[in-house]
N, C-alpha and C positions, 0 to 999 in steps of 0.2 A: 591445586595450584591457585593462587590468588587471581582475581579478575585482572588486576594491573599487570601481573606477569603474563597472563594469557594474551592480553592486548599487545604488550611489547613483543612477545614471541611472534605473533602473527604479523605484526608490522614489519619486523626484521626479515622474516621469510619472504613477504611480499615485495619488499624493497629490493631484495637480492634478485628475485625473479624478474622484476620490472627492469632493473638495470641491465639484465642480460638481453631482454627482448625488445626493450624500448626503441633502441636505435634501428633495428631491422623493421619493426612494425611501422615506425614513423616514415622510414625511407620508402617502404612499399606503398603506403597510403599517399605520400607526397608525389611519388612517381605517377600513380594512377590518376591523380586529381590535379596535375599541373602544379604541384608544389604546395597545395593546401590540403591538410589532412581533414577528412570528413568522418562523422560517426557512421558505423556500419550496423545494419540490422543483424539480430542473432541468426535469422534465417533469410537468405537472399531470395528464396523462392518458396514461401510458406504454402503448405498444402491445405490448411484449414484455418478458420477463424473461430475462436471460442469466446462466447459472451461471458464476461466476468461480472455482469451487472444483474442485480435482482430487479424484476418488475415490482413496483410498489404502489400502495395507495395508503389511505389513512389508517389501515390496520397494521401496517408494517411496524415491527418493534422499534421503539426509540429509547434513548437513554432516560429521558424524563417521564416516559410513559404516555405523553400526550401525542395526538396525531401529528405526524410530520408534514402532511400535505392535506389540504382541503380543497374540494371542488365546488364551484358555483357556476351555473350557466350564465354567461354574459350575453350570448346570442344563441337562440335555439333555432333548429333547422326549420321547424314549422313556421311558415309565414315569412321566412327570411332566405331560405335556400342555401344557407350555410350555418355553421355553428362553431362556437368556441367557448372555452371555459375561462373563468377568472380563477387563478390558483393562488392559494395562500400556502407558502412553503417555508419551512424552517431549514436553514442551510445544512444542518448536520442530520440528514435523514436519508434512508435508503442507502444504496452504494454511493459513497460520497467522499469528497476531498476534505482533509484538514490542512489549511494553509498555515504558514508560520504566524500570520496575524491572529490566528485562533487562540494562541497561548503566549502572545507578546504584544506589548503596547504599540510597537512600531515595526513589526515584522512585515514581510511581503504579504500583500493580499492575494487572493486567488487569481485575479487577473494579471498579477505580476510574475507568476511562475513562468520561467522561461520555456518556450516551446520545446527546446531540445531535452528538457527534463520530463516531458510528457510522452515521448516515444523512446522506449528504453529496453535494454535486455532485462528479462525477468528471471530472478532466482527464487526458488521456493524451498523453504526449510519446513520439513514435515514433522509435526509432533502429534499426529493423529492418535497413535497408540497411547501416548502419555495423557492426552486429553480425555480418553475414555476412562482413565482412572482418577484424574484430577481435573475438575471443571475449570480451575484457575491455573492450569499449566502455563508455563512461560518458555519462550525461547530465551536461552541464556548465552553468555559468551562462549561456553563450551560447545553449544550447538553450532554457532557460527564457525568456530575453529574446525569442528568435525565436517561441516559442509565444505570448507575450503580444502581440507585434507582429501576428501572424496572427489571433488569436482574441479579443483583449481581455484585461483583467485576470482573474485567477483568482477565482471566486466565494469569498466568505468561508467559511472552514471546509472548503474543498475537500480531497479526497484526490487527490493527483497521482501518477499511475502511469507507470512506465517500460514501454513496449511494445517488446520486442526480438525477438519470435517464438520465444523460447527454450522456451516451454511445449510446443511441438511435439516437443521433444527428450526429453521427460521419461522415456520408456522406453528411451533410448539412453544409454550411458556419457558421451557428450559433453555431456549436461545438466550434469554435475558437473566433469568433468576433460577436459584436452586429451590428445593422443596420448602425452605423456610422464607422464601420471598426475598432473599438477598441476591445482589448481583453475583453472577458466577459464569465466567467465560474466559477462554485463554487469551493471552496477549504477549507482548514483548516484555522482557525484563530489562532493566536499565543497563545491566552489565553487557547485554547484547547490543543495545543501541549505542552505548558508549564506544564499543569496538567498531560497529558499522560506521560511526561518524568519522573514524580515521581512515576508512577504506574507499572514499570517493563514491559513496552510495547516495543516490538522489532522493530516494523515498523508501518508506516501508509500507507494507499493506497487511491487512488481517481479514480473515473470513468471519470475524466476530464484530461485536458492537463497539469495540474500543481498542485503540493501540495498547493501552494498559489492560492488565487482567481485571476481571470483575471485582476481585477483592482488594484492589489497590486503594490505599488510603490517601495517597498524595499525588496521583497522576504524574509520577516521576518521569515516565517516557514522554508524555505530552510536554511537560515543563522543561525538558532538556533537548529533545529532538527537534521540535518545531521552532523554538527561538534560535536554533542554530542555522536557520535558513532553509531547512529541508521540509518536505511535506509528507503527509500520510494519506492512506486510503483505507476506509473502513467498510465493513459489510461486503467484501468481495464474494463472488459466487463461482462455482464450477472449477475451482483450482484443482480438483481431483482429475480433471481431464488433461492436465498438462504435465510435462516432464519437469523435474526439478531444475533443469537448466536447458537453454536452447530456444526458449520462446521469446517473443518480443511483445511487450505490453504497450498499448495505445490508450492513453488516459484522456478522455474527453472532458477536461475540466471546464466548469463554467467560467465566464469572463465578466461577471458584474463587478463594477468598481467597488473597492473597499470591502470586498467579500472575505469573510473568515473561512470560507470553504463553500461547498455546495454539492448537490447531487451531480453525479457524473456517469456517463456511459463509458465503460471500460472494456476493452477488447484485447484478446491475445492472438498473435499470429504464430503458428507452429507448423 
């Protein structure tokens, strides 16, 4: 089936389901909140917190191969009684956010991402088995459709994450390159993100170095997803500890003005 056909089929199915439940769901929420519907966490009483963030320093893999963070003592403890570093940080390093401004001339900067988009239901699409056979494996529209068939529609404002098992490679050169020194890591295919863009998804995330797969020649996902006003999260960790649905993600995005993104502390409640 063509990608356009898949997208249209999923949209029609979701619209029919939403038309059935929308009235009841809104009425219930409005009653509980005095007439104003409010977002609901995936788990009202989470039992644990999972850290989805890599600890990092200057040795953490980066896209351009240069250190993403450098330390310099600004004040040392000896003689002062306290200490602090001067940090030089590139925005897109470690577990970090890609804001719309990263791939558009006038998109939202990282400080302009709405708070309600940073606390969201988390949905995980697992391609671990495929990634073992193909370092540049992609989530495609068919994977999105299969997830919906198995789990129901994505919650409104969800973050959809690719789980490939790649985070376990982070201390090995294969996290970034293949044996020939070429970029090689899983990512989203444009057919998947074109579909997700029609389904009220706030963001996508990956446990790899980039939203696009390593062998991408045109950054098709970056160039279409981010300018649409949505954001991305790269280099997620510990997705293996989470169910494919039911967790809530909390994205501690930085808030420096005019930022194209930046390192983030990302947590999941489950």
